C-alpha positions as CSV (number, residue, x, y, z in Angstrom):
1,M,-74.5,55.8,-95.2
2,E,-76.5,55.5,-91.9
3,R,-77.0,52.1,-90.4
4,Y,-79.9,51.2,-88.0
5,I,-81.0,48.2,-85.9
6,W,-84.5,47.4,-84.7
7,S,-85.4,46.6,-81.1
8,I,-86.6,43.0,-80.8
9,N,-90.2,44.1,-80.5
10,M,-89.8,46.3,-83.6
11,D,-91.0,49.5,-81.9
12,Q,-87.7,51.4,-82.0
13,K,-85.0,51.7,-84.5
14,I,-81.6,53.0,-83.3
15,R,-78.7,54.4,-85.3
16,V,-75.8,51.9,-84.9
17,K,-73.2,54.7,-84.6
18,E,-75.0,56.0,-81.4
19,I,-74.6,52.8,-79.5
20,R,-71.8,53.2,-77.0
21,E,-72.0,49.8,-75.3
22,Y,-73.8,46.4,-75.3
23,K,-74.9,44.5,-72.2
24,I,-75.9,40.8,-71.9
25,N,-78.7,40.4,-69.4
26,F,-79.9,37.1,-68.0
27,D,-83.7,36.4,-67.5
28,S,-83.7,33.8,-64.6
29,E,-87.4,33.0,-65.1
30,A,-87.0,32.1,-68.8
31,N,-83.4,30.9,-68.4
32,V,-82.3,32.9,-71.5
33,H,-80.0,35.9,-72.3
34,F,-80.9,39.2,-74.0
35,V,-78.5,41.9,-75.4
36,T,-79.4,45.5,-74.7
37,A,-77.8,48.5,-76.3
38,H,-77.0,51.7,-74.4
39,G,-76.0,54.9,-76.2
40,Y,-76.2,58.6,-77.1
41,G,-79.7,59.9,-77.6
42,F,-81.5,57.0,-76.1
43,G,-79.5,56.3,-72.9
44,K,-81.6,53.5,-71.4
45,G,-81.1,49.9,-72.4
46,I,-83.0,48.8,-75.5
47,T,-83.2,45.1,-76.1
48,I,-81.9,44.3,-79.6
49,F,-81.2,40.6,-79.5
50,G,-82.6,37.6,-77.7
51,P,-83.8,35.3,-76.3
52,H,-80.7,33.2,-76.8
53,T,-78.0,31.4,-75.0
54,R,-75.1,33.3,-73.5
55,D,-72.7,32.0,-76.2
56,E,-75.1,33.2,-79.0
57,S,-75.3,36.6,-77.2
58,V,-71.5,36.9,-76.9
59,T,-71.2,36.0,-80.6
60,F,-73.8,38.6,-81.6
61,V,-71.9,41.4,-79.6
62,N,-68.6,40.3,-81.1
63,Q,-70.0,40.5,-84.6
64,M,-71.6,43.9,-83.9
65,T,-68.4,45.3,-82.6
66,S,-66.0,43.8,-85.2
67,E,-64.6,45.4,-88.3
68,Q,-66.7,43.2,-90.6
69,K,-69.7,44.6,-92.4
70,K,-72.5,44.9,-89.9
71,S,-75.2,43.4,-92.1
72,D,-73.3,40.1,-92.3
73,C,-73.9,39.4,-88.6
74,G,-77.6,38.6,-89.1
75,A,-78.9,41.6,-87.3
76,A,-81.8,43.6,-88.7
77,L,-79.8,46.4,-90.1
78,F,-81.1,49.0,-92.6
79,E,-79.0,51.4,-94.7
80,V,-80.4,54.7,-95.7
């Protein structure tokens, strides 16, 4: 079963198993944090979560990288 997650602007859907790392970025103008995904097949950072606080972003990354079922973390995941 393949799992996917949408970018925050809903213009790209990425296969979750291709994500190799998550990065929390700070936007100093808006004073908020965003999570970007980097991985195989898409390389560049794709924003998948935000704008939120740093704590919310850390919680999101922890949930995406934990052993619990991915859809329980509140991300926009789709199973095919």
